[in-house]
Backbone bond lengths (Angstrom), bond angles and torsions (degrees), N, CA, C in turn:
res aa  C-N    CA-C-N  psi(-1)  N-CA   C-N-CA  omega(-1)  CA-C   N-CA-C  phi
1 M - - - 1.451 - - 1.532 108.94 -
2 P 1.312 116.61 129.68 1.461 119.47 179.73 1.521 111.83 -59.29
3 D 1.314 114.85 144.56 1.470 122.17 176.83 1.523 113.53 58.80
4 S 1.314 117.69 27.78 1.460 119.59 175.71 1.513 108.37 -117.49
5 S 1.309 115.71 161.77 1.455 119.50 177.95 1.514 108.75 -129.50
6 C 1.301 114.17 158.14 1.452 120.40 -178.31 1.518 107.73 -139.80
7 A 1.299 116.49 141.22 1.456 120.98 177.64 1.519 109.25 -127.31
8 L 1.297 115.68 146.94 1.454 122.26 178.54 1.517 107.30 -127.26
9 A 1.314 116.70 116.92 1.466 121.14 179.85 1.523 109.13 -99.42
10 L 1.323 116.80 125.29 1.449 122.48 179.36 1.524 109.65 -116.44
11 E 1.312 116.00 142.91 1.457 121.53 179.06 1.515 109.67 -116.66
12 L 1.319 116.97 143.06 1.456 121.26 175.26 1.519 110.29 -74.94
13 A 1.316 115.79 140.26 1.464 120.33 173.94 1.527 108.11 -69.93
14 T 1.329 116.26 131.39 1.468 118.80 -177.27 1.517 113.97 -123.81
15 N 1.346 117.86 -16.35 1.464 118.27 178.78 1.525 109.70 -112.25
16 L 1.319 116.83 165.59 1.466 121.40 -174.74 1.524 113.17 -60.14
17 D 1.330 118.02 -39.29 1.471 120.57 179.51 1.524 111.27 -62.14
18 D 1.326 116.61 -45.27 1.465 120.27 179.49 1.528 111.29 -69.40
19 L 1.320 117.33 -41.72 1.460 120.87 179.96 1.530 111.93 -61.46
20 A 1.331 116.81 -31.80 1.466 120.99 -177.52 1.528 112.78 -66.11
21 I 1.324 118.15 -23.56 1.467 120.01 -177.22 1.526 113.99 -110.55
22 V 1.327 117.64 6.55 1.460 120.44 178.79 1.527 108.87 -57.93
23 G 1.314 116.49 128.60 1.455 122.03 178.88 1.513 114.45 88.43
24 T 1.326 117.54 -4.91 1.466 119.66 -178.25 1.524 112.84 -129.93
25 Q 1.313 118.50 14.52 1.458 121.72 -176.20 1.518 113.32 -57.14
26 A 1.304 118.23 -31.39 1.469 120.88 -176.80 1.527 111.97 -108.18
27 G 1.317 117.72 14.94 1.459 120.45 -178.58 1.515 110.45 64.42
28 S 1.323 117.55 -131.39 1.466 121.21 -178.77 1.533 112.15 -90.39
29 F 1.328 117.59 0.50 1.467 121.61 -178.80 1.522 110.52 -95.92
30 P 1.337 116.96 158.19 1.460 119.00 175.08 1.530 111.19 -60.94
31 L 1.327 116.29 140.41 1.463 121.77 178.28 1.527 109.79 -66.45
32 L 1.322 116.19 -37.30 1.464 121.23 177.91 1.518 109.12 -159.39
33 A 1.320 115.70 170.31 1.464 121.64 176.86 1.521 108.48 -122.57
34 L 1.305 115.28 142.55 1.456 121.61 177.20 1.518 108.58 -117.98
35 D 1.321 116.57 131.93 1.453 122.04 178.88 1.522 108.88 -90.26
36 T 1.312 116.54 142.13 1.454 122.20 178.98 1.528 109.74 -139.60
37 A 1.299 115.79 158.08 1.459 120.68 176.67 1.524 111.33 -89.27
38 D 1.346 117.30 -12.42 1.469 120.97 -177.66 1.527 109.62 -146.88
39 C 1.313 116.41 80.66 1.459 121.55 -176.44 1.530 111.96 -60.37
40 V 1.312 117.38 -47.79 1.462 120.92 -177.47 1.531 110.52 -65.69
41 G 1.314 117.35 -42.76 1.469 121.07 178.08 1.515 111.88 -63.33
42 D 1.333 116.63 -44.67 1.468 120.09 178.69 1.525 110.95 -65.60
43 Y 1.337 116.92 -38.38 1.464 121.43 176.48 1.529 109.98 -57.41
44 K 1.323 117.10 -49.36 1.467 121.20 -179.01 1.528 111.42 -61.31
45 T 1.317 116.33 -44.11 1.466 120.46 -179.85 1.525 111.37 -64.15
46 L 1.334 116.37 -48.78 1.466 120.13 -178.24 1.528 111.66 -66.35
47 K 1.325 117.49 -35.72 1.460 120.86 179.53 1.529 110.35 -63.39
48 T 1.321 117.14 -40.98 1.473 119.73 178.44 1.520 111.54 -66.91
49 R 1.332 117.06 -19.95 1.466 121.12 178.12 1.523 112.90 -92.54
50 G 1.343 116.21 5.21 1.455 120.21 174.26 1.513 116.45 93.95
51 V 1.325 117.93 8.50 1.462 120.42 178.22 1.529 108.94 -68.25
52 I 1.339 116.71 138.37 1.457 122.33 179.27 1.521 109.30 -86.85
53 F 1.339 115.87 125.49 1.462 122.41 178.18 1.518 110.03 -115.04
54 H 1.319 116.21 151.58 1.460 123.20 174.99 1.525 107.23 -102.24
55 G 1.316 117.15 76.43 1.452 121.93 -177.96 1.516 111.59 97.07
56 E 1.313 114.44 -170.96 1.458 122.40 179.07 1.520 109.19 -107.87
57 P 1.334 118.16 162.96 1.466 119.88 178.45 1.527 111.67 -56.06
58 T 1.325 115.60 138.30 1.462 121.54 175.46 1.520 108.35 -119.65
59 T 1.326 114.77 151.35 1.456 120.42 -177.63 1.522 109.76 -118.54
60 G 1.323 115.14 136.16 1.454 122.58 176.79 1.516 108.93 -141.08
61 P 1.328 117.72 -173.93 1.463 121.22 -179.53 1.531 112.92 -58.85
62 W 1.327 116.49 -27.66 1.468 122.11 -179.19 1.517 112.64 -79.19
63 G 1.345 117.76 -20.51 1.453 121.32 -177.80 1.514 111.34 138.47
64 T 1.328 116.63 -150.40 1.460 123.12 -178.83 1.521 108.47 -123.62
65 G 1.329 116.52 137.98 1.453 119.26 -179.44 1.509 112.57 -155.21
66 V 1.327 114.68 163.29 1.461 121.88 179.34 1.531 108.54 -153.69
67 L 1.309 115.23 146.26 1.459 122.03 -179.72 1.521 109.32 -95.60
68 L 1.333 116.19 134.24 1.459 121.56 177.88 1.519 109.48 -133.56
69 E 1.326 116.21 172.61 1.467 121.59 178.34 1.517 109.99 -118.86
70 D 1.341 115.62 144.73 1.454 119.07 171.18 1.534 108.45 -83.88
71 L 1.310 116.68 -175.18 1.469 121.30 -176.95 1.523 113.63 -61.34
72 Y 1.326 117.69 -19.22 1.462 121.51 -175.33 1.525 112.38 -108.27
73 G 1.327 117.23 7.98 1.455 120.66 178.45 1.510 115.28 89.80
74 N 1.345 117.97 0.40 1.460 120.17 175.72 1.516 109.25 -67.76
75 K 1.325 116.57 138.46 1.459 121.36 178.90 1.526 109.89 -84.96
76 I 1.328 114.87 135.99 1.462 122.45 178.67 1.527 107.18 -130.40
77 F 1.331 116.43 134.81 1.461 120.79 179.75 1.520 109.11 -100.69
78 L 1.324 116.67 120.71 1.458 123.19 176.41 1.517 107.34 -95.57
79 S 1.328 117.56 122.33 1.458 121.17 -169.64 1.524 112.57 -134.44
80 Q 1.324 114.72 138.78 1.461 122.20 173.46 1.528 106.77 -121.64
81 E 1.320 116.91 118.48 1.456 120.70 -179.15 1.510 111.40 -65.82
82 S 1.326 115.53 149.05 1.456 121.37 177.20 1.525 109.15 -67.34
83 S 1.319 114.78 144.07 1.465 118.77 176.63 1.534 110.41 -80.16
84 G 1.331 115.33 -8.88 1.454 119.58 -178.92 1.514 113.03 95.30
85 S 1.323 117.19 -20.92 1.461 119.80 -177.91 1.529 112.27 -81.04
86 E 1.359 118.18 -18.38 1.445 120.63 -179.02 1.520 111.91 -82.47
87 V 1.322 117.34 -18.52 1.475 120.97 -174.29 1.497 111.44 -78.82
């Protein structure tokens, strides 16, 4: 949404129960998805900064996306919606 902001607050796991599931909270699915206006550009920038990706961005009717990992192994999907002109 234009002119809106979003914040994501993350907490470190500090007890044994929480530490045991770090990186596996969502099983084999992405923990969350992040929308971007430039998936390929962000992929290139993040890759040069050492972010771990599971492949390269792929494009389909829904848009362009790529799977990455956070510092704890959680999967995050970076997604750019299709403008509709590629379909």
